[in-house]
C-alpha positions as CSV (number, residue, x, y, z in Angstrom):
1,X,60.0,186.8,-89.1
2,X,61.7,183.7,-88.1
3,X,61.6,180.3,-89.0
4,X,58.9,176.8,-87.9
5,X,57.8,174.0,-88.9
6,X,54.6,173.1,-89.6
7,X,53.3,170.3,-87.5
8,X,49.9,169.9,-88.0
9,X,47.8,171.1,-91.5
10,X,44.2,171.6,-90.4
11,X,40.9,173.3,-92.6
12,X,41.7,176.2,-92.4
13,X,44.5,177.5,-90.5
14,X,48.6,175.3,-89.2
15,X,50.2,175.0,-86.8
16,X,53.4,175.5,-86.2
17,X,56.1,174.6,-83.7
18,X,58.9,178.1,-83.4
19,X,61.4,176.5,-81.2
20,X,59.5,174.0,-78.9
21,X,56.5,176.7,-78.2
22,X,53.8,176.5,-81.3
23,X,51.4,179.2,-83.1
24,X,48.4,178.6,-84.8
25,X,48.6,180.1,-88.1
26,X,47.1,181.1,-91.6
27,X,48.2,182.2,-94.4
28,X,49.0,185.1,-96.8
29,X,46.9,185.1,-99.8
30,X,49.7,184.8,-102.7
31,X,49.8,181.1,-101.5
32,X,45.8,181.0,-103.0
33,X,47.2,182.5,-106.5
34,X,49.7,179.4,-107.0
35,X,48.5,176.7,-104.4
36,X,51.3,175.8,-103.0
37,X,50.7,176.0,-99.7
38,X,52.4,174.2,-96.6
39,X,52.5,170.9,-95.8
40,X,53.6,168.7,-92.0
41,X,57.2,168.4,-91.8
42,X,57.3,171.8,-94.7
43,X,60.5,175.0,-92.7
44,X,58.3,178.1,-93.3
45,X,59.4,181.8,-92.6
46,X,56.7,183.3,-90.5
47,X,55.1,187.0,-89.0
48,X,54.9,186.1,-85.5
49,X,51.6,187.9,-84.0
50,X,49.5,188.7,-80.7
51,X,47.8,185.9,-78.7
52,X,50.0,183.1,-80.3
53,X,49.4,183.6,-83.2
54,X,51.1,183.7,-86.7
55,X,51.0,184.4,-90.4
56,X,53.4,182.3,-93.1
57,X,54.7,184.3,-95.7
58,X,57.3,181.6,-96.9
59,X,58.1,177.8,-98.1
60,X,61.2,176.9,-97.0
61,X,63.3,175.1,-100.3
62,X,62.0,171.4,-99.1
63,X,64.9,168.8,-98.9
64,X,62.0,165.2,-100.3
65,X,58.3,165.6,-100.7
66,X,56.7,162.0,-100.5
67,X,53.2,162.4,-103.5
68,X,50.6,160.1,-103.9
69,X,47.1,160.3,-106.6
70,X,44.6,160.7,-104.9
71,X,42.3,157.4,-105.3
72,X,38.7,159.3,-106.4
73,X,41.1,162.1,-108.5
74,X,44.1,162.5,-110.3
75,X,45.5,165.9,-108.5
76,X,48.6,164.8,-107.1
77,X,49.1,165.2,-103.0
78,X,51.6,165.6,-101.0
79,X,51.7,163.2,-97.5
80,X,54.9,165.1,-95.7
81,X,57.5,167.0,-96.8
82,X,61.6,166.8,-95.4
83,X,61.4,162.9,-94.7
84,X,65.2,161.3,-94.1
85,X,63.3,158.1,-93.8
86,X,60.0,156.5,-94.4
87,X,58.8,153.4,-92.0
88,X,56.5,150.8,-93.7
89,X,54.2,149.4,-91.2
90,X,52.3,146.3,-91.6
91,X,50.5,144.4,-89.3
92,X,51.3,140.5,-88.8
93,X,46.9,139.9,-88.9
94,X,44.3,140.4,-92.0
95,X,46.7,144.1,-93.2
96,X,49.1,141.2,-94.2
97,X,48.9,141.7,-98.0
98,X,52.2,141.9,-100.3
99,X,50.5,143.7,-103.4
100,X,49.8,145.9,-100.9
101,X,53.7,146.7,-99.7
102,X,55.3,146.4,-103.3
103,X,53.1,149.7,-103.6
104,X,54.5,151.0,-101.1
105,X,57.7,150.3,-101.6
106,X,57.4,151.8,-104.1
107,X,56.4,155.5,-103.9
108,X,59.6,155.1,-101.0
109,X,62.2,154.9,-104.7
110,X,59.7,156.9,-106.5
111,X,60.6,160.1,-103.5
112,X,64.0,158.8,-103.2
113,X,63.8,158.2,-99.5
114,X,65.4,155.5,-97.2
115,X,62.7,152.8,-96.4
116,X,62.1,150.3,-93.5
117,X,59.5,147.6,-94.0
118,X,57.7,147.5,-90.1
119,X,56.1,144.3,-89.9
120,X,53.6,145.3,-86.5
121,X,51.8,142.7,-83.9
122,X,54.0,139.8,-83.9
123,X,52.6,139.5,-80.2
124,X,49.4,138.1,-82.2
125,X,50.8,136.1,-85.2
126,X,52.4,132.7,-85.7
127,X,54.5,131.6,-88.8
128,X,56.3,134.9,-88.3
129,X,59.8,133.5,-89.7
130,X,57.1,133.1,-92.9
131,X,56.1,136.1,-93.2
132,X,59.3,138.5,-92.4
133,X,60.6,136.2,-95.2
134,X,58.0,136.4,-97.9
135,X,57.9,140.0,-97.0
136,X,62.2,140.0,-97.6
137,X,62.1,138.5,-100.7
138,X,59.7,141.5,-101.9
139,X,61.4,144.9,-100.4
140,X,65.2,143.6,-102.1
141,X,67.1,144.5,-99.8
142,X,65.1,147.1,-98.1
143,X,65.1,146.2,-93.8
144,X,62.7,144.0,-93.0
145,X,61.8,143.3,-88.8
146,X,59.0,141.9,-87.2
147,X,57.6,144.4,-83.9
148,X,55.1,145.1,-81.8
149,X,54.3,147.8,-80.4
150,X,52.0,147.0,-77.4
151,X,54.6,145.1,-75.5
152,X,57.7,146.7,-77.4
153,X,59.5,143.7,-78.6
154,X,61.4,145.4,-82.0
155,X,61.4,148.3,-81.4
156,X,65.2,148.9,-80.9
157,X,65.4,148.2,-85.0
158,X,62.9,151.1,-85.0
159,X,65.6,153.7,-82.9
160,X,68.6,152.5,-84.8
161,X,67.3,154.7,-87.6
162,X,66.9,157.0,-85.9
163,X,68.8,160.1,-84.7
164,X,68.7,163.8,-83.0
165,X,68.3,165.1,-87.0
166,X,66.2,162.3,-88.7
167,X,62.3,163.2,-89.9
168,X,61.0,159.4,-90.1
169,X,56.6,159.1,-91.3
170,X,54.5,156.1,-90.7
171,X,52.3,154.5,-93.6
172,X,50.5,152.1,-93.9
173,X,46.5,151.6,-94.2
174,X,44.7,151.7,-90.6
175,X,44.7,150.0,-87.9
176,X,48.3,148.2,-88.6
177,X,49.6,150.7,-85.5
178,X,51.8,153.4,-86.4
179,X,50.0,155.2,-83.2
180,X,50.6,152.9,-81.0
181,X,54.1,152.9,-82.2
182,X,53.7,157.0,-82.0
183,X,52.8,156.4,-77.8
184,X,55.4,154.0,-77.3
185,X,58.2,156.7,-79.0
186,X,57.0,159.0,-77.5
187,X,56.8,157.1,-73.8
188,X,52.8,158.7,-74.6
189,X,49.4,158.2,-74.9
190,X,49.7,161.6,-77.6
191,X,47.1,159.3,-80.5
192,X,44.3,157.3,-80.1
193,X,44.6,154.1,-81.2
194,X,41.4,151.6,-82.3
195,X,40.3,148.3,-83.3
196,X,40.1,146.3,-85.8
197,X,37.2,144.5,-87.6
198,X,37.9,140.7,-86.3
199,X,37.1,139.5,-90.6
200,X,40.0,141.7,-92.4
201,X,42.3,143.9,-89.1
202,X,40.7,146.8,-90.6
203,X,40.8,149.9,-88.5
204,X,38.7,152.6,-87.9
205,X,40.8,156.0,-88.5
206,X,41.3,157.2,-85.5
207,X,44.1,159.8,-87.1
208,X,42.3,161.5,-88.7
209,X,45.9,164.7,-89.8
210,X,49.4,164.4,-90.4
211,X,50.9,165.4,-87.3
212,X,54.3,166.2,-86.3
213,X,55.9,164.7,-83.4
214,X,59.3,166.0,-81.6
215,X,60.6,162.3,-80.2
216,X,62.0,162.2,-76.2
217,X,65.4,160.6,-76.9
218,X,65.6,162.9,-80.5
219,X,64.6,162.9,-83.7
220,X,60.7,163.7,-85.8
221,X,58.6,161.8,-86.2
222,X,55.4,161.7,-88.6
223,X,52.4,160.0,-87.6
224,X,49.2,159.6,-90.4
225,X,46.1,158.7,-91.7
226,X,45.8,155.5,-93.1
227,X,45.2,155.3,-96.9
228,X,42.4,153.2,-98.4
229,X,44.4,153.7,-101.9
230,X,48.3,154.1,-102.6
231,X,48.1,155.6,-106.3
232,X,51.6,155.6,-107.9
233,X,52.8,158.5,-109.8
234,X,53.5,158.4,-113.7
235,X,56.9,158.8,-114.9
236,X,59.4,156.6,-112.9
237,X,59.5,153.6,-114.9
238,X,63.7,153.1,-113.2
239,X,61.7,152.7,-109.5
240,X,59.1,150.4,-111.7
241,X,62.0,147.9,-113.0
242,X,63.9,147.4,-109.2
243,X,60.5,146.5,-107.5
244,X,60.0,144.1,-110.3
245,X,63.5,143.2,-111.4
246,X,62.6,140.1,-111.8
247,X,60.2,139.8,-114.1
248,X,61.6,142.1,-116.2
249,X,64.8,139.7,-116.2
250,X,62.3,137.4,-117.5
251,X,60.8,139.3,-120.0
252,X,64.0,140.4,-121.6
253,X,64.1,136.2,-122.5
254,X,61.0,136.1,-124.3
255,X,60.7,134.6,-127.8
256,X,59.3,137.9,-128.8
257,X,59.9,141.3,-128.5
258,X,56.3,142.6,-127.5
259,X,55.3,139.6,-125.7
260,X,51.6,139.4,-124.3
261,X,52.7,137.5,-121.5
262,X,49.3,135.8,-121.6
263,X,49.1,133.3,-123.9
264,X,51.8,134.0,-126.5
265,X,54.1,130.9,-127.4
266,X,57.6,131.2,-126.0
267,X,56.7,133.7,-123.1
268,X,59.3,133.4,-120.7
269,X,57.3,135.2,-117.6
270,X,53.8,132.2,-117.9
271,X,57.4,130.2,-117.8
272,X,58.7,131.3,-114.0
273,X,55.2,131.2,-112.9
274,X,54.8,128.4,-113.9
275,X,58.2,127.0,-112.2
276,X,57.0,128.9,-109.5
277,X,60.1,131.6,-109.8
278,X,57.3,134.9,-110.6
279,X,54.1,133.9,-108.2
280,X,50.4,134.9,-110.1
281,X,49.9,138.0,-107.6
282,X,53.0,139.2,-108.4
283,X,52.7,139.3,-111.9
284,X,48.8,140.4,-111.2
285,X,50.4,143.3,-109.8
286,X,53.1,144.4,-112.0
287,X,50.6,144.9,-114.8
288,X,49.0,146.5,-112.2
289,X,51.2,149.4,-112.2
290,X,51.6,149.4,-116.1
291,X,48.8,149.4,-116.9
292,X,48.2,152.9,-114.5
293,X,51.7,154.6,-115.8
294,X,50.1,154.2,-119.0
295,X,46.7,154.7,-118.9
296,X,48.5,158.7,-116.5
297,X,50.6,159.1,-119.7
298,X,48.3,158.7,-122.2
299,X,46.4,161.0,-120.4
300,X,49.3,163.6,-121.3
301,X,48.7,163.7,-125.0
302,X,47.2,165.0,-128.0
303,X,44.5,163.7,-130.1
304,X,47.1,163.7,-132.8
305,X,49.0,162.0,-131.0
306,X,47.0,159.3,-129.5
307,X,46.3,158.2,-133.3
308,X,50.3,158.5,-134.4
309,X,50.4,156.1,-131.1
310,X,47.1,153.8,-131.7
311,X,48.4,154.1,-135.5
312,X,52.0,152.5,-134.9
313,X,50.8,149.9,-132.9
314,X,48.0,148.0,-135.4
315,X,51.4,148.9,-137.4
316,X,53.6,146.8,-135.3
317,X,50.5,144.4,-134.0
318,X,50.4,143.5,-138.2
319,X,53.8,143.4,-138.8
320,X,54.5,140.8,-135.9
321,X,51.5,138.8,-138.1
322,X,53.8,138.6,-140.9
323,X,56.7,138.0,-139.1
324,X,54.6,134.7,-137.4
325,X,53.4,133.5,-140.2
326,X,56.7,133.6,-142.0
327,X,57.8,131.7,-139.3
328,X,55.5,129.4,-139.4
329,X,55.6,127.9,-143.1
330,X,59.8,127.0,-143.3
């Protein structure tokens, strides 16, 4: 029995690195019973067989896990394990999307893993400083760098967050340049690089599996396929509050406690939007995330709990209507 690290999860087996050598491994039958299969980045205990084959016996305790909710179902998907830093990659072309950046920042916060924002393709963009400034406001203290993995400009900032023991993961949409960053750090064309569409700068999925690489300068890097959808997990209101702390602060100043932030009189959030302190895009994304969390929480309710919850909401609405009526008559 030896310890190795999963560097790639395939359809029927796993590539596991043991002291620099790659073994093709399957799992023991008990993994099929509980469904807790190994993921890229996992340290595993395995038995080595002949012909570079092996059998995984156990997953070692994880120090961190990055999870997301599936785009087509509600299954929780593990993206990678034992990660020390998340590089959020966004292209400074048609891929630039601050709402998507908010979601990646939330994912990092939920995972309790430090994040770094890499605005790639600086050689193809105009007004780079303005785009970086807008991302810095969104990131609220998270480091933001403009880079060009194609030319190498700014790549020294990536290395500042790496060490011999660091495991980093690249997250971003297809066409953002994750594979180009991987190739630059490896100093070889290890990953295929594809073009992007001219209308929206979206790329084809040239990277189809998550894969861990050992960097020549020290450290480990996990490249991932682009994610079309990024479903956040439920149950972490604190992370949402940190990402949207400004909106929460304004919401506390609303005249009514249960303000819907749509047409309510005395709504501090609507006033902040009108004054330009909050953008419409920020507010829409904030509402969308809260709706997702409420939906996930409601699915865990029994019919009785759901009925009581709806009844309580109706009573609150009735009490508020009565209170407003009394105020209007004064």
